[in-house]
Structure formats: structure tokens, C-alpha cells
N, C-alpha and C positions, 0 to 999 in steps of 0.2 A: 504493500500500500504506500502511495506517495506520501501521505500525511505522516505515516510512521517513519519513513525515510527522512522527512523534514525534522521531526523530533530528534532522530538519531544524529543528524548533522549538527543541530544546535547543541546537543549533549556533548558531542565529541570536540566541537570547535569553538564553543563559547560565543563570544561576541561576533566573531567572523562568521560563524555558522548562522547566527541570528540574522546578520546582515544579508547573507546569501538567501535565506528563506524569504526575507522581506523583499529582496530584489526579484526573486522568483514570482512572488504573488503580484508585485507591481507589473512585471513583464507579462504575466498571463492576462491581467486586466487590460493593460494597454493594447496588447496584440488583438484580443478578442473584440474589444470595443471598436477599434479602428477598422477591423475587418468588417463589422456590421455597418458602420457608418459609410464605408466605401460602397457597399451595396446600395444603401439608401441614396447617397449622393449621385451615383451613376444613374440610378432609376429616375431621380429628379431631372438630371440632364437630358434624359430620354423622354421626359414629359409626364412622368408619374409622380405625383405629389403625396402619395399615400404615406410613405415613411415620414415625411415632413409634418403631415397633419397629425400623426400619432406621436410626435415628439421624439422620433428615433434617430434624428441627426444630432442628438445631444452627446456631449462627452461624459455625461453622468453615467457611471457604470450601472447604477440601479435600474436604469431604463432598458438595459440590454441583457442583464443576467438572468439565466434560467437556473433555478436552484438545483435541479437534478443534474444539469450539465456541469455546474460548478462542483457538485459532489463527485461526479464521475472524474473530473479533472484531478481532484484531490486524492481520490482513491486509486485510480488506475492510470492517470497521466494523460488521458484524452477526454476532452469535454467540449462543450459548445455554449454559445450565447443564444439568447432568444432570437429566432430569425426575424429579420426586418420585413414588415408587411409590404408587399409589392403587388401591384395590379398591372400585368402586362398589357391589358386592353387599353391602357392610357399611353403606351409608347407611341412616339411619332412614327417609328419604323419598327414593326414588331420583331422581326428576326434580329436586327441590329441591337435593339434594346435587350432582348433575351440573352444574346451572346455576351454583350459588354457587361451587363449586370451580373451574369454568372461568373465572369472572370474577375470582376472588380475586387472581391475579397481576397482571392488568391494573389492577384497582382499587388494588392496593398501589403500582404504579408511578405512577398518577395522584396518589395521596395523597402520595407522596414528592416528586413534582414540585411540588405545591402547597405543602407544608411548607417545602421548601428555597428556594422563591421568596422567603420572608420574609428569611432571612439574606442572600440575594443582593441584595435591596433595601437592607437595613441596611448591609452591608459596601460596597456600591456607592456609598453616600452618604459614605463616609469618603474624605477626600482623602489618598491614600497619600503624597503629597509632603510632607504636614504631619507625618508620623510620623518622629520624629528617631532613634528606636532602630532599628537595622538588623534585629535579631532580631524585633522586633514587626512591622516592615514586611513581612518575608517570611512571618511567621505569618498576618498579615491577608490577604496576597496568596494564600497557599495556601487558606485557608478560603473566600475569595471565589471562586477558581477552582473549588474542590470544590462549593460551593453552586450556582454557575451551571451546572456540568456535570451535577449531579444533576437540575436542572430539564430541561436539554436531553435527556439520555440517557433519563430515565424517561418523558418524553413520547414519545420515539421508540420505546422498548421497548413501551409500551402500544399505540401505533398499529400497530406491526409485528405484535405478537401478536394483534391483532384481525383480521388477514387470515385469510380462511377457507381456509387451506392447512394440510395435515397436516405436522407434528404440533402446529401452533400452537394457542393457546387459542381463536382464532376458529373453527377447525375443531371443537374439542371442544364449544364452545358451540352451534354449528350442529347438531352431531350429537345434541344434546338434543331437537331439535324435528323432525328429518327422519329418514327411513329411511337408515341408513348404507350400504345396498346399492343406493341409486339411482345413476344414471349419473354424476352430478357427484361424489358422495362417493367412488365407486370411482376416478374419474379423478384426483382430487386426492391420494388415498392413493398412487397409483402415480407421479404426475408432479410432486408439489409441490416436491421437492428441486430438480428441474431448473428449475421456474418461479422459485423463490426465487433460485437461482444466476443465472438469466438477468436477473432484475430488478436484482440486486446488480451484475452485470457492466455492464449498461446505465448504472447510476447512477455508475459509475466512469470512464466514457468522457468525455474533455474535450469541451467545446463543446455536447454534447447532454445532459449530466447534469442540467442545470437543467430540462429538459423531459421527463424520464423519468417513468413512472407512479409509481415509488417516491418520487422527489423531490417531485413535484406533490402526492402524498398526504401523506407525512410532513413534507416541508419546509413546505408551505403550511398544512395543517391544524395540524401541530405548532407552527408559528410563531404561529398565532392563539391556540392554547391557552397557550403560553408567555407571550405578551404579555398575555393575560388574567390569568394568575396574578400576573405582575409588576405589572400595573396595579392589581390588587386590593390587594396589600400596599403599593403606592405610595400609595394613598389613605389608608392608616392611618399610614404612617411618612413 
């Protein structure tokens, strides 16, 4: 359980462990909220004001969080925010609107990961042991943890949301190009929750977790993307 791991990190590392856990919670909130706002903003640009009317373009996390999704995040490491209400009938161009809104959250996560790779490189170049002021030391440590976690989490969120499973963005994107009443689409609408839970449970089993489909996909591909972003900013700084 993720929440048990958080407690263990705090117990073993004291203040730095507490800072890490706080940075993790802030990064989760920041990534999920901006993911949902991106969907609502792009829907608005396409002519649909539903998210705006429901107050879902707000940075207030309470307007976006689903309690069960948050619990899943804390327990198994994968969760979700409350989906932004969107009415595709209001789009100026239906197909364009559906595609761009489906991609908006994923692209927001990729952009956040890319941007926060920069402070990860910059702060990682600071030798913490050379910081004499204790308050500055902990401040630098917190922002380093936060930046690094923003890279890791946002890449993971983007890849997870690309899975063609209902109600993830990958399913929404696929539905823009295929008949939603075909066999596959009906199957995933009915069984996606069980498939996702199965993937997550497999990913949490010791000894085999490194070889599970979810880890091979997100761990391997996500690792390449993270290294690429870090390497890019490393060339500049």
C-alpha cells in the first residue's frame, strides 16, 4: 500500500522523509488538477462551455477530486480526479473537438513533465551538503523532490491515460475514429475496471512486479521519456 510506504519513508528518514511525502501529495494534486483543467479549457476553445459553467476550470482541488480515486491513488498508486463534464454536441467541429479534448490531459501531463525536468536538473546540481542554512537546505530539498516527482508522476499519468480502456483518455481518443458499438468498445466499457484493477494488483505483487505488463509499459517507456527530458535540460545546464 502506498500510504504504508509513505509512513515507512517518514519513519526511516525523519524530516527529509516528511518533506518527500508532502512533495508527493502536492505533485499528485497539481498533476491531476491541471490534467482536468486542460480538458475543460480545450473543450471551451472548441465551443463547449459546460466545464466553465460547472466551475471546473478552477485551480481549487476540491472541485476536481473524487474521493474513491484519491483513495485508490493512496492505496495502490493509481487514481483519478472527477472527470470534467463535456458536451461534444457544442463543439464547433465535432471530430476536431473530440480528438483535441481527448488529448488535452495527456499532453498537459507530458508538458508538465518536460517543464519540471528543468528544475530537477538545476536543483540536482546543487550540493545540499554545501548549504549551511538549515531552512534553505530543507527548502531546496522539498522543491527538488517536488520537481523530480512531477516528472515521474506526469509521465506515468500520461502513459496510463493512453491505455484504450474506459473511461481513460485513450478510450475517448479511440472512440473518435471507430464505431463505439463494435465488439472491442463494448467489451472495454463493460470490463475495463476489472482489467485496470487486475493490472494494478499484478504490479503490486513482489518478485513478479518488474515483469508485469503495466511495469514493462510505464516503467520502461516512462523511464526512457524521463531520461530524455532530463538529458535535454542537462545539455543546457
